[in-house]
C-alpha positions in Angstrom: -24.4 20.0 0.1 -27.0 22.7 0.9 -25.9 24.8 3.7 -28.8 23.0 5.9 -30.4 20.1 4.5 -31.6 18.7 8.0 -35.3 18.3 8.2 -37.7 19.8 10.6 -39.0 17.6 13.5 -42.2 16.2 14.0 -44.7 18.2 16.2 -44.8 14.6 18.3 -40.7 14.6 18.3 -40.6 18.0 19.7 -43.3 17.1 22.5 -41.4 14.0 23.7 -37.9 16.2 24.0 -39.9 18.9 26.2 -41.2 15.7 28.9 -37.7 14.9 29.4 -36.6 18.1 29.9 -39.5 18.4 32.7 -38.5 15.5 34.0 -34.9 16.1 34.8 -36.1 19.5 36.2 -37.9 18.0 38.7 -35.8 15.4 39.2 -33.0 18.3 40.0 -35.4 19.7 42.3 -35.7 16.7 44.7 -31.8 16.2 44.9 -31.5 19.6 45.7 -34.2 19.5 49.1 -32.5 16.1 50.1 -28.8 18.0 50.2 -31.1 20.9 51.7 -32.7 18.6 54.8 -29.5 17.1 55.3 -27.5 19.8 56.4 -30.8 22.0 58.4 -30.6 18.6 60.2 -27.3 18.2 61.0 -27.5 21.9 62.3 -29.7 20.4 65.6 -32.6 21.9 67.4 -30.7 24.8 68.0 -30.0 25.5 64.7 -33.4 25.7 64.2 -34.8 27.5 67.2 -36.0 24.7 69.2 -35.6 23.7 72.2 -33.5 21.1 73.3 -34.7 17.3 74.7 -34.1 16.1 77.6 -31.6 13.7 76.1 -27.9 15.6 75.1 -24.9 13.8 73.6 -21.3 13.8 75.3 -18.2 14.7 73.5 -17.8 11.4 72.6 -21.1 11.2 70.7 -22.9 9.6 73.3 -26.5 10.1 74.2 -26.5 11.1 77.9 -29.7 12.0 80.0 -29.3 14.4 82.9 -29.5 13.6 86.2 -33.2 13.4 87.8 -33.1 16.3 90.9 -34.2 14.7 94.2 -36.7 15.9 96.4 -35.1 17.7 98.8 -35.9 16.1 102.8 -38.5 17.4 104.6 -37.8 18.7 108.2 -38.7 16.5 111.2 -42.7 15.9 112.0 -43.4 18.4 114.9 -44.3 16.7 117.8 -47.6 15.2 118.5 -49.5 16.8 121.5 -51.1 14.3 123.8 -51.8 16.2 126.7 -55.9 15.8 127.0 -57.7 19.0 128.3 -60.7 17.3 128.6 -59.6 14.0 130.9 -61.3 16.2 133.8 -64.2 18.4 134.5 -62.5 22.0 134.9 -66.7 22.8 135.7 -67.5 20.1 138.4 -66.8 21.1 142.0 -65.7 17.8 142.8 -62.4 17.5 140.0 -59.3 18.4 141.1 -59.4 20.6 137.9 -62.1 22.8 138.7 -61.8 25.9 137.6 -63.3 28.2 140.3 -62.7 32.0 140.5 -65.2 35.1 140.9 -66.5 34.7 136.6 -66.7 30.9 137.8 -68.8 30.1 141.1 -69.1 26.6 142.4 -72.1 24.9 141.4 -73.8 24.7 144.3 -72.2 27.8 145.7 -72.3 26.0 148.8 -70.6 23.0 148.1 -68.4 20.6 150.4 -66.6 18.3 149.6 -67.1 14.4 150.8 -63.9 13.4 151.2 -61.9 16.0 154.0 -59.6 15.0 156.4 -57.1 16.5 158.9 -53.9 17.5 157.5 -50.8 15.9 159.9 -48.6 19.0 159.1 -47.3 21.6 161.6 -50.0 24.8 161.2 -51.5 28.0 162.7 -54.9 26.5 162.4 -55.8 23.2 161.6 -55.9 22.1 158.3 -58.4 20.1 156.3 -58.3 19.0 153.0 -59.7 16.7 150.4 -57.5 13.4 150.6 -55.3 13.4 147.4 -54.5 17.1 148.0 -54.2 16.2 152.2 -51.2 13.3 151.1 -49.6 15.8 148.4 -49.2 18.3 151.0 -47.5 15.8 153.5 -45.4 14.6 150.6 -44.0 18.4 149.7 -43.5 19.9 153.2 -41.4 16.8 154.1 -39.6 16.9 151.1 -38.6 20.7 151.6 -36.9 19.3 154.8 -35.5 16.6 153.7 -34.0 18.2 150.4 -33.7 21.8 151.9 -33.8 21.9 155.8 -36.9 24.2 155.0 -40.0 23.5 157.7 -43.2 24.4 156.0 -46.4 25.1 158.3 -49.9 25.3 157.1 -51.9 28.8 157.5 -55.3 28.0 155.8 -56.9 25.4 154.3 -60.7 24.3 153.4 -63.1 26.8 154.4 -66.9 26.1 154.4 -69.4 28.5 152.3 -70.4 30.1 155.7 -67.3 30.3 157.2 -66.8 32.1 153.6 -69.6 34.4 154.2 -68.4 35.9 157.4 -64.8 36.5 156.2 -65.7 38.4 152.9 -68.0 41.0 154.7 -68.7 43.8 152.7 -65.6 42.8 150.0 -63.4 45.7 151.0 -60.2 43.0 151.0 -59.7 42.3 147.5 -57.6 39.2 148.5 -61.1 37.5 149.7 -63.4 35.8 147.6 -66.7 36.1 147.4 -68.7 33.0 149.2 -68.8 30.1 146.0 -66.1 31.4 144.4 -63.1 30.8 146.9 -60.7 27.8 146.4 -60.5 27.1 149.4 -64.3 26.0 149.8 -63.2 22.8 147.4 -60.9 21.1 149.6 -57.6 21.9 147.2 -56.3 25.1 148.3 -53.7 25.9 150.9 -52.0 29.1 152.4 -48.3 28.1 153.7 -45.7 29.7 156.2 -42.9 28.4 157.5 -42.8 27.0 161.0 -40.8 29.9 161.9 -43.4 32.0 161.6 -43.2 33.5 158.3 -46.8 33.8 157.1 -48.0 35.4 153.9 -46.4 38.7 152.4 -42.9 37.3 153.9 -43.2 34.2 152.5 -42.5 36.0 148.6 -38.3 36.4 149.6 -38.0 33.7 151.9 -36.5 30.7 151.1 -39.2 28.6 151.6 -41.0 30.9 149.2 -38.3 30.0 146.2 -37.9 26.4 147.4 -41.9 26.0 147.0 -42.0 28.0 143.7 -39.4 25.4 141.8 -40.9 22.5 142.9 -44.1 22.4 144.0 -45.7 21.7 140.7 -44.0 18.3 141.3 -46.2 17.2 143.8 -49.5 18.6 142.1 -49.5 22.0 143.2 -49.8 25.7 141.4 -48.9 29.4 142.3 -52.2 29.8 142.3 -52.0 34.1 141.8 -48.6 35.3 140.2 -47.3 38.6 140.8 -47.7 39.3 136.5 -51.3 37.9 136.4 -53.6 39.7 138.3 -55.5 40.8 135.5 -55.8 37.2 134.4 -57.0 35.7 137.9 -58.6 38.7 139.6 -56.8 39.0 142.7 -53.2 40.4 143.7 -50.2 38.4 143.8 -50.6 36.3 147.6 -47.1 34.0 147.5 -48.5 32.3 150.4 -51.8 30.2 148.0 -51.1 27.0 146.7 -54.0 25.1 144.5 -53.6 21.4 144.4 -54.5 20.5 140.5 -52.5 17.0 140.4 -49.2 16.3 139.3 -50.4 15.3 135.4 -51.3 18.9 134.9 -49.3 20.9 137.7 -46.3 19.6 135.3 -47.9 20.1 132.2 -48.0 23.9 133.0 -44.7 24.0 134.4 -43.4 22.7 131.1 -45.4 24.6 128.6 -44.8 28.0 130.8 -48.3 28.6 131.7 -49.1 29.6 135.3 -52.5 30.3 135.3 -55.5 27.9 134.7 -57.5 30.5 132.6 -54.7 30.8 130.4 -53.8 27.3 129.9 -57.9 26.4 129.5 -58.6 29.0 127.3 -61.1 30.9 130.0 -61.6 34.6 130.3 -59.4 37.0 132.4 -60.9 38.2 135.4 -59.9 41.8 135.7 -58.8 43.0 139.2 -61.7 44.3 141.3 -64.4 42.2 139.6 -67.0 41.3 142.6 
């Protein structure tokens, strides 16, 4: 037999064999892609550089979810200020809250209250005040006697416009208000001393003065011209001058630390020396 008696393959057979070989190659490539994808997926998001999702797995392979962060509790709400500063007029001369100073004269300037009464307390000059203020003075003087064995007296109370004209004169006394701008004209102010004869300046260091500074607000009175507010009120310190403003306002000012009507109501200050 000849060394190679095989007959050459026909062109059609060769084409079919090439097609089969190509199909097998494509199949192998597809299998390899599946294997690589499985391996890559098993590596997890961290291997591919992507961010982890919210859900994670614990050591046992169970899915877990990170605990939700609870919002922090806010602080207690701030207290609401319910005091109504507009409840009474600070301009009407008949209002117990009226603010009178050298920049805020009474309107009309010759105003005189229509409810003035005699104040039944010890006095140097017989005092007259508005009824509500008179009742408060009587109660305060009685409390000083009952609580501290201190006996207060009135040195001056209501003064009319014409009286203030005479007292003011040429305006050389810095403690005397111009006519029409005096708290005494409202019938709500009183100068207080003691039955023992302590008047005006001596009240500052006396037991009576100390008691009044601590307790006058309980009866609706305000030490109108404090020593540290001279450039607010426009007057030198007067330890004896108390102004009736009612228990509600006096207590509010005491509790909040305000010592002048100008500051409490946000009014302009009156520098000392203002005429």
